[in-house]
N, C-alpha and C positions, 0 to 999 in steps of 0.2 A: 608522429606529432610534426607540427610546423615549428617554424623557428620562434614565432610567437606564444608557443606554448598549447596552441588551439589545436586539437585533434583533427588529422585531415583524412579523407578516406578514398581520394582518387590516387591510388598506389598501385605500381605494378605488380603483377602475381609473382611470387618467388618459387613458386613450386606448381607440379600439375594440380594437386588437389585445391590450391587457392585459387589457379585459372580457372579451373571447372566453376568454384563456387562464386565468383564475380562475374560470370558470363551473365548475361542479361537474364533474368528470371522468367520461368515461363510465367504466364498469366494465372494468377490465382484461381483457385476451383471455382468459386463464386463472386463474381465481380461486385454484387452489391455489398457482400460482406467485407470485401477488400475496402469498399470506400467508406464503411461505416468503422472499421477499427484496425485499417491497415494505413492510416495516417492521411486518407483525402478527404473524409467525409467533408461535404460542403452544401449539405441539404438543410432545412428546417431553418431555424433563427440565424444559422451560419452564413445562409445564402443573402441575408438582408444586412450584412456588415459589408464595410469597404472592403475592396478585391485585397488590397495590401495587407488586411488585417487578419484573413483568413490562415495563411500558412501559420500565424502565431497561435490561434485557436486549435489549430490542428497539431502544432507540436506542444502545446499545454494539454492536449488531450480533455478539453472542455466540452467536446458534444460527440459521442453522448456523456455525460458528465460521471460516469462510473467511476473514474480515476480519481476525481476531486473527492467524492463521499467514501472510496477505500481510505481515504488518508483522513478523512474527518469521523468517520463510524469510531475508530479507537480514542479518538480525541473526547467525543462524547461518552463513551463507556467510563473514561477516567472522571468526567467531571460529575455524573450520575453518582459513580461508587463513593468519590469524596465526599459528594453531599450528602449521601446515607449515612457514611460513616462520621460526619461532622453534624449531622443534623443542620444542613444549611438552608438559608430562606431560599424563595423562587427568584428573589431578585438577585439573587449572588449567583444563582445557576444560569439565569438568562445571560448577565454579564459575560460570565465565562464562557458560555456557548457562544457568544458573538465575538468574542475576542478569537476564540478558537478557530471557528469558521472563518474568520477574516485571515489569521495566520495559516490555516489550512489550505485556503485559496491560493495564496502566493508561494507557499512550500510547494503545492503539488505543480504549478506551473515550473518552478525552479526545478525541481528533482526531475519531471518529465524532460523538460530542455536538457539538461546535464545527461540524462540517460542516452537520448538521441543524439547528443553531440559525441559522446563516446562509440555509442555503437554505429554510428552511421557507417563504417564499413562492412559491419554484419547486417546492417540493415538493408544495404544495396543488393547483398546476396540472398536475401530471403524473399519469396514470392510474395506472401503477405505485406511486409514492411517497406517494399522497395521504391514505392511512390509516398514514402512519408516526408515531409516537406526539404528536409538537408538532402538524404539520396537524389531524389528529383529536381534539387538544384532551385527551390522555390525560396531558401533561407539559406543564406550563406553560412558556414562554419562561423565566421566572426559575428555576424548578426546573430545566431543563436547565442553564442557565448556572452554577448551582452544581454541579452534577455534574459538568459538565465541569472546572470549577476544583479540586474534589476529587480527580479521577483525574489530571488533571496534576500535582496536588501528589503524587500517590502515585508517579506515574510520576518525579518529580524526585529523591525520596527513594533511587530506586536508583541515582542517581548517585553516591550517598555510599559505595556499597559499591565503586565502580570506582577503579583506580589515578590517583593524583592528577595533576590537570591534564586529566582528561578531560570534565568538564563543559562546557568552553568550545566542544568539538567537537559538543554537543549545539545549540547556539546556532543555525546556518544551518538545520537541520531544525524547531526550534520555529518560526521566522521562516516557511520555506515551508508547514508547515501551517496557520498563521494564515491565511498569504494563499490557499490553495488554494481554499476555497470561491468567492473572489472570481474566481479565473483562468478559471471556467467564464462569467465575463462579459465578460473583456476578451479572451481569445486563442483560438483554434481549437485551441491546444497545449495543453490543460488536462491531457492525457494524461500531456506531457513533465514538467510541474510536478510532477504525482502521482508521476512516476517517481523524479525527484529526491528528494523526500521518502520513499518507501518505501526506495530504495537507499542513503539515507543510514545505513541500519541495518547496512551494511557497517562502514561507519566505526566507528562506536559499537560493533558486535563486534570489531574489530580492537583498540580503546581498552581493552575490557575484557579484553583477553589483553596489556594492556602494550605492544602496537605502536601506534605514532602513525603513522598510514597517510599523512600529510603534515604537515610543518612549514613554518615560515616566517611574513612577514605577522603576521596578529594570532594567530597560533598559536605563534609563537615569544617568546623571552626577549628579544631584542635590537630597538632601534628598529627600525620597519619598513624603512627605507631601508638597512639592514645586513644584513637578512635575506636569504636565498637559500631560495627556495621549491624543496621537495622533495618528490617524490609518489612511493609504493611502486608500482612499476609493475604488479604483478599485481592489487593490491587496485584501481587505476584500473579495469584490465581488466573483471574481474569487477563492479564498480560500475557502468560504463557497460552492460554486458550486460544487468543488473538492470534497467537504466531500458528498455533496449528492450525486455525481456521484459514490464515494465508496460503500455508503449506497446500490445503487441500483445494481452493479455488485456483491458485496460480499454476499448479501441477496440472489441473485439467486445462487451463489457458495455453500452458507450453505445449501441450500434446497438438495443439494446433500447426506449428511448424516444426515437427518430430523430423520428419523427412530431410527438411531443409540442415537443420540444426546438426543430424548425423553427418552431413555433407560438408558442412561448413567447420564444424568442430565444435559448435556451441554447446554447453555443458548445463546440465538440470536432472532434476529428480526423475521428469519425462523420459530422459534418455536413459538415465541410471537404470530404472527399473521395467521400463516398455511394458509390455504386454502383463507384468506384476503390478501395474500401478496401481489398481484398484484394490488388492489385498492390503496393499502399504495404507491407502487411504482410510479403510475401513479403521483399521489399526489407530491412526491418527484422529480418527471421527471418535473412538472410543474414549483416547485420552482426554480428548478436548471437552467432551460431556462430562466426563470425571473432574475436571478441574472447574467447569462452571457449576457444578453440583458443591464441591467444597467450597467455593466463594460463598454460595448462598449459605450453607452452615455454618463457615466462620462469621458471617455479619448475621445470622439468625433470620434470614428472610423469609418471606411467607409462601405457601403453597403456589402462588401464581408467578413468582419468579421462576420456579424450575417446570412450571407448564410452559410459559412462555418461552424463557432464554434457552434454557437445557432441552426442554420437548420440541420448540421450535427450532432450534439449531440441528438436533437429531434428525427430524423428519426432513427438513428442508435440504441439508446437505446430504442425507441419507436418499433422498433420491434423485441428488446430483449425481452421485457416486454410483448408485444401480442403475440409471438409466443414459447416462452419457455415452456415447459412443465414440471413445478415443481415438479410432482410427478416422474419424468423420469431422473436419474441422468445422463445419457448418454446426455439429451438435456441441463441440467444445465450446464454441462460443456462445450458443444460446444458454447452456447452463452456466457457463461462467458468468455472462451480463444477467441474468435473473436470480440465479442460484445466491449469488452474494447479497443481492439485496434482500432475499427473505431471512437469512442468517443474520445479517447485520441489523435489521431490523428486531429479528427475535431478541437477540441479546439487548439493544437498547431499549426496547420495549419491556423485557423482564425486568432491567433495571429501574427503568422511570416507572414500573407499575408500582413497585416496592417503594419508591420515592414519594409518589402519590398518595400513598396509603400511610405514610408516617403520620403521628400526633400532629393535629392542626396547629400547635404552638410552634413547630418547626417551621411555619411558613411566616410568623410575624417579622 
């Protein structure tokens, strides 16, 4: 950490292991994949931007836009579930959706900027990430910090458009997001931390619709000892299902760097379970589908929800777990990149189908 409080990454190695880890990484197995998700993608629409903008687009993971929608999907889940519970109008859903998309855009930029700022020493030692903007010198740590703060401020502005009292619900997510880069140093369950951060979008999406998903404690108006904690059951089910969804796809994502992570000392579920990862992921998937079913039962949803949301998630994630080659980085990336879209779209589609089939009076 530099004297100005900004993390630095050009430090001398303190031991043999770190010296080996900080040695110039070998070329990643597939140069095209390294460009796509290793932090140096510059094709397509990115290539039409001014050269000075490109490193910041790469820092924010805006191309391909998987990172943005990983953050937005749970917000959308929360919006539609709240609309179902409250029988909200389509105008309210559209307004909340736009607010949450704008907030997700800036929050995603800030979260990825912060993650790369803290992770720069590790990224420099990992083959896949060594060409990200900070390790390769395209963005200085100070510039990355300024970018991160500016994007965080942009995300905070969208809280002003949400119902009164919503801002406090964002605090746990902010704390979790700030901590997440260090979770990979502290625990093998970093995917659980990430899942918590991403699933919190369900809470914020519900708040955007005026539905407080839980009350009491620091989220109530009475003294803490007088508060009765209340949690909206269906929201809780979708929340925990989303955490498990994240654990599945991010554990597969983590297997891309397993060899380097073992060398550098990065922790993850992939590092902990290794060859037993698929056994764990099947168990996680079973729990996730059970939670999706429970949410449907609690809100008395129709058959199409179970087929689209639960069935679609089971098929898409089951295919991912069954077919991914965890020792093949290209396979891990392919299934991560496309598999999460299918499952996220299935949950969103199941919830939205239920909303569309509500009685017409709910659209007045």
